C-alpha positions in Angstrom: 0.0 0.0 0.0 1.3 3.5 -0.9 2.6 5.6 1.9 0.6 8.8 1.4 2.9 10.9 3.5 5.8 10.2 1.0 3.7 10.7 -2.1 4.3 14.4 -2.7 8.0 14.0 -2.1 8.2 11.1 -4.6 6.4 13.2 -7.2 8.8 16.0 -6.8 11.8 13.7 -7.0 10.6 12.1 -10.2 9.8 15.5 -11.7 13.3 16.8 -10.8 14.9 13.7 -12.4 12.9 14.2 -15.6 13.8 17.8 -15.7 17.5 17.0 -15.2 17.4 14.4 -17.9 15.7 16.8 -20.3 18.4 19.4 -19.6 21.1 16.9 -20.3 19.7 16.1 -23.7 21.2 18.3 -26.4 18.8 20.3 -28.5 18.2 19.0 -32.0 20.3 21.9 -33.5 23.1 21.2 -31.1 23.2 17.6 -32.1 23.5 18.5 -35.8 26.2 21.0 -34.9 28.1 18.2 -33.1 27.6 15.9 -36.1 28.8 18.6 -38.4 32.0 19.1 -36.5 32.6 15.3 -36.4 32.2 15.1 -40.2 34.4 18.1 -40.7 37.2 16.6 -38.6 37.0 13.5 -40.9 37.2 15.6 -44.0 33.6 14.9 -45.0 32.9 18.6 -45.8 29.8 18.0 -47.9 28.2 16.0 -45.1 29.3 18.6 -42.6 27.6 21.3 -44.6 24.4 19.2 -44.7 24.5 18.8 -40.9 25.0 22.5 -40.4 22.1 23.2 -42.8 19.8 21.2 -40.6 21.0 22.9 -37.5 20.3 26.3 -39.0 16.8 25.1 -40.1 16.1 24.2 -36.5 17.7 27.3 -35.0 18.3 30.2 -37.4 20.3 32.0 -34.6 22.8 29.1 -34.0 26.1 31.0 -34.2 28.2 27.8 -34.1 26.3 26.4 -37.1 27.1 29.4 -39.3 30.7 29.4 -38.1 31.0 25.6 -38.7 29.4 25.8 -42.1 31.6 28.7 -43.1 34.7 26.7 -42.2 33.4 23.8 -44.3 32.8 26.1 -47.3 36.3 27.5 -46.7 37.8 24.1 -47.0 35.9 23.5 -50.2 37.4 26.8 -51.6 33.9 28.4 -51.7 35.0 31.6 -50.1 32.0 33.7 -51.0 29.7 31.3 -49.2 32.1 31.1 -46.3 32.0 34.9 -46.0 28.2 35.0 -46.1 28.1 32.5 -43.1 30.8 34.3 -41.2 29.1 37.6 -41.7 25.9 36.1 -40.2 27.8 34.7 -37.3 29.4 38.0 -36.5 26.1 39.8 -36.8 24.6 37.4 -34.3 27.7 37.4 -32.0 30.0 40.4 -32.7 32.6 39.3 -30.1 33.0 35.7 -31.4 36.7 35.1 -31.9 35.9 32.1 -34.0 33.6 33.9 -36.4 36.0 36.9 -36.7 38.9 34.5 -37.3 37.1 32.6 -40.0 36.0 35.7 -41.7 39.5 37.1 -41.6 40.9 34.0 -43.2 38.2 34.1 -45.9 39.0 37.8 -46.5 42.7 36.8 -46.9 41.8 34.3 -49.6 39.6 36.8 -51.5 42.4 39.4 -51.2 40.4 41.8 -49.0 43.5 42.3 -47.0 42.5 45.4 -44.9 39.4 43.6 -43.8 41.3 40.5 -43.1 43.9 42.0 -40.8 41.2 44.0 -38.9 39.2 40.8 -38.1 42.2 38.8 -37.2 43.7 41.4 -34.9 40.3 41.8 -33.2 40.0 38.1 -32.7 43.3 38.0 -30.9 42.2 41.0 -28.7 39.0 39.2 -27.8 40.7 35.9 -27.0 44.6 36.0 -26.8 44.6 32.3 -26.2 42.7 31.4 -29.4 45.3 29.5 -31.5 43.3 29.7 -34.8 43.5 33.5 -34.7 47.3 33.4 -34.8 47.1 30.7 -37.5 45.0 33.1 -39.5 47.5 35.9 -39.0 50.3 33.7 -40.1 48.4 33.0 -43.4 47.7 36.7 -43.8 51.4 37.6 -43.4 52.4 34.9 -45.7 50.1 36.4 -48.4 51.8 39.7 -47.8 55.3 38.0 -48.2 56.1 39.2 -44.6 57.7 35.8 -43.9 59.3 36.7 -40.5 55.9 37.8 -39.1 54.3 34.7 -40.7 56.7 32.4 -39.0 56.3 34.2 -35.6 52.6 33.7 -35.8 53.0 30.0 -36.8 55.2 29.5 -33.8 52.6 31.2 -31.5 50.0 28.9 -33.0 52.0 25.9 -32.1 52.8 27.2 -28.6 49.0 27.1 -28.0 48.2 23.9 -29.9 50.7 21.5 -31.4 48.3 18.7 -32.1 46.3 20.2 -35.0 46.6 18.8 -38.5 45.5 22.0 -40.2 48.2 24.0 -38.4 50.9 21.6 -39.7 49.4 21.8 -43.2 49.6 25.6 -43.0 53.2 25.8 -41.8 54.2 23.1 -44.3 52.9 25.4 -47.1 54.9 28.3 -45.6 58.1 26.1 -45.7 57.2 25.0 -49.3 56.9 28.6 -50.4 60.2 29.4 -48.7 61.8 26.5 -50.6 62.6 24.4 -47.6 61.0 21.2 -49.0 62.4 18.8 -46.4 60.7 20.7 -43.6 57.6 21.0 -45.7 57.4 17.3 -46.2 58.0 16.8 -42.4 55.0 19.0 -41.5 52.7 17.6 -44.3 53.5 14.1 -43.0 52.7 15.1 -39.5 49.4 16.6 -40.6 48.5 13.3 -42.4 49.5 11.3 -39.3 47.2 13.4 -37.1 44.3 13.4 -39.5 44.7 11.0 -42.5 41.3 12.0 -44.1 40.7 15.6 -43.1 43.2 17.5 -45.2 43.6 16.5 -48.8 45.7 19.6 -49.3 48.3 18.0 -47.1 48.7 15.2 -49.7 48.7 17.7 -52.6 51.2 19.9 -50.9 53.5 16.9 -50.2 53.0 15.9 -53.8 54.4 19.3 -54.9 57.5 18.7 -52.8 57.9 15.3 -54.4 57.6 17.0 -57.8 60.5 19.4 -57.0 62.6 16.4 -56.0 61.6 14.6 -59.3 59.8 11.9 -57.4 56.9 11.6 -59.8 55.7 8.3 -58.3 55.4 10.1 -55.0 53.4 12.9 -56.7 51.0 10.4 -58.2 50.5 8.5 -55.0 49.8 11.6 -52.9 47.6 13.3 -55.4 45.6 10.1 -55.9 44.9 10.2 -52.2 43.9 13.8 -52.4 41.5 13.0 -55.2 40.1 10.1 -53.3 39.3 12.5 -50.4 38.1 15.4 -52.5 37.3 14.5 -56.1 36.0 17.9 -57.0 39.3 19.9 -56.9 40.7 20.6 -60.4 44.3 21.2 -59.3 44.7 17.7 -57.9 44.0 16.2 -61.3 46.3 18.7 -63.1 49.1 18.0 -60.7 48.8 14.2 -61.0 48.3 14.5 -64.8 51.5 16.5 -65.1 53.4 13.9 -63.1 52.1 11.2 -65.5 53.2 13.4 -68.4 56.7 13.6 -67.1 56.8 9.9 -66.6 55.7 9.4 -70.3 52.4 7.9 -69.3 50.5 10.0 -71.9 47.1 8.2 -71.7 46.7 8.8 -67.9 48.1 12.3 -68.3 45.5 13.5 -70.8 42.7 11.9 -68.8 43.7 13.8 -65.7 44.4 17.1 -67.5 41.0 17.0 -69.3 39.2 16.2 -66.1 41.0 19.2 -64.5 39.8 21.5 -67.4 36.3 20.0 -67.0 36.3 21.2 -63.3 38.0 24.5 -64.0 38.2 25.6 -67.6 39.9 28.9 -66.7 43.1 27.5 -65.2 46.2 28.8 -66.9 48.3 26.0 -65.4 46.1 23.3 -66.8 46.1 24.8 -70.3 49.8 24.9 -69.9 49.8 21.2 -69.0 47.7 20.3 -72.0 49.9 22.4 -74.2 53.0 20.5 -73.0 51.2 17.2 -73.5 50.5 18.1 -77.1 54.1 19.2 -77.6 55.5 16.0 -76.2 53.1 13.9 -78.3 54.0 15.8 -81.5 51.0 18.1 -82.1 52.9 21.3 -81.9 50.3 23.6 -83.4 47.7 22.5 -80.9 50.3 22.9 -78.2 50.8 26.6 -79.2 47.1 27.2 -79.3 46.7 25.9 -75.7 49.8 27.7 -74.5 48.5 31.0 -76.0 45.4 30.6 -74.0 47.5 29.9 -70.9 49.7 33.0 -71.4 46.6 35.2 -72.0 45.5 34.3 -68.4 49.0 34.3 -66.9 51.3 36.4 -69.0 54.3 36.5 -66.6 54.7 32.8 -65.8 58.3 31.7 -66.6 57.4 28.0 -67.1 54.5 28.7 -69.5 56.6 31.1 -71.6 59.4 28.5 -71.7 57.1 25.9 -73.0 55.8 28.1 -75.8 59.4 29.1 -76.6 60.2 25.4 -77.0 57.3 25.0 -79.3 58.4 28.0 -81.5 61.9 26.4 -81.5 60.4 23.3 -82.9 58.5 25.2 -85.6 61.7 27.1 -86.4 60.2 30.5 -85.5 63.3 31.5 -83.7 62.5 35.2 -83.2 59.3 34.3 -81.4 61.1 31.5 -79.5 63.9 33.8 -78.3 61.4 36.4 -77.2 59.6 33.9 -75.0 62.7 32.3 -73.7 64.5 35.6 -72.8 61.4 36.6 -70.9 61.2 33.2 -69.1 64.9 33.5 -68.0 64.4 37.1 -66.9 61.4 36.1 -64.8 63.1 33.0 -63.3 66.9 32.8 -63.5 66.7 29.1 -62.5 64.4 27.9 -65.4 66.6 25.1 -66.7 64.2 24.2 -69.5 64.3 27.8 -70.9 68.1 27.8 -70.8 68.2 24.5 -72.7 66.0 25.6 -75.5 67.6 29.0 -75.7 70.9 27.2 -76.0 69.6 25.1 -78.8 68.6 28.3 -80.7 72.0 29.9 -80.1 73.5 26.6 -81.5 71.3 26.9 -84.7 72.4 30.6 -85.0 76.0 29.6 -84.7 76.6 31.5 -81.5 78.6 28.7 -79.9 79.8 30.4 -76.7 76.3 31.6 -75.8 74.9 28.1 -76.5 77.5 26.5 -74.2 76.8 29.1 -71.4 73.0 28.3 -71.6 73.5 24.6 -71.6 75.7 25.0 -68.5 73.0 27.1 -66.9 70.5 24.4 -67.6 72.8 21.8 -65.9 73.3 24.1 -62.9 69.6 24.5 -62.3 68.2 21.1 -63.0 68.0 17.6 -61.3 66.1 16.1 -64.2 68.2 13.2 -65.6 67.0 13.5 -69.2 67.5 17.2 -69.3 71.0 17.0 -67.8 72.1 14.3 -70.3 70.8 16.4 -73.2 72.6 19.5 -72.0 75.9 17.7 -71.4 75.7 16.0 -74.7 75.1 19.4 -76.4 78.2 20.8 -74.7 80.4 17.9 -75.7 79.2 18.2 -79.3 80.2 21.9 -79.4 83.6 21.5 -77.8 
């Protein structure tokens, strides 16, 4: 039989327990935000965006949902969409260091540098212990070629958090731009170790370092992984395609290059890749057509000018070739390919000393075995 004197107390206790349980249950929006973060950390940015969309539907004022979705858009290179979300997050919470940092990073990528530095500095003032704000500042200063300040901010980032794959990817890119490819590979590898699926750019960045070291198999392996993780990025296909091209695997090369153009038909570098493919496979006229399109988009790129100069050398249009190759060397005094082809033109023109000097410059600036052999053979033939 129920003890009536205890009944009111029992009711109150049950009610309290039910209230506590309900308070411990995350709201539907919070659950989707949590799911979004988990998918983001796994590199599943499309699914993360879907999760954040649902969170925003349930709670249009969920700041973390806009910030998270903005970050996912950022990782998919959709900077305008990222900015729209960060703007909304800042509108809802003006003192959010996370929202200001994200917006500052997106401003950097869209070259709105005054707005970028303002947001990033404000984020540091709001939360001096927020590592991502310093990471954003490092990227900003890198874009301004203020490399000492960039490195200072990378170091500050790692003082606060040395277990973040994105940070290692960012510093690796700094080292890559600075030409320290061994340190870059070390940081890219650390990023991959920490998060094997979250940062396809770490694989692509390491692939570039392999390319510089003429390790084309390494390029293909790393860019294949980048494509597996994010199959919608044109540059991954172009970079892998170019490695196939240099290995002489022309069938796989053109498949990747055409796929890259399908995803981004305005890429000067991919038109250059296709132009060089046609040159190497004997269709010089088509090569020149593609390289013209590439140069129209990027008129001061040494490699592209060198490639067109090589084509003009092949068609015996030596004046055009020399103009391109001179400009290529002027823009990049270490362009071995340009020196090689200019040397070949000097040889045709009977200017032996200039030809030998250019062949020697090609040797001094290359690690490519085939190019080195050709240049050395040319020197031996002229002596």
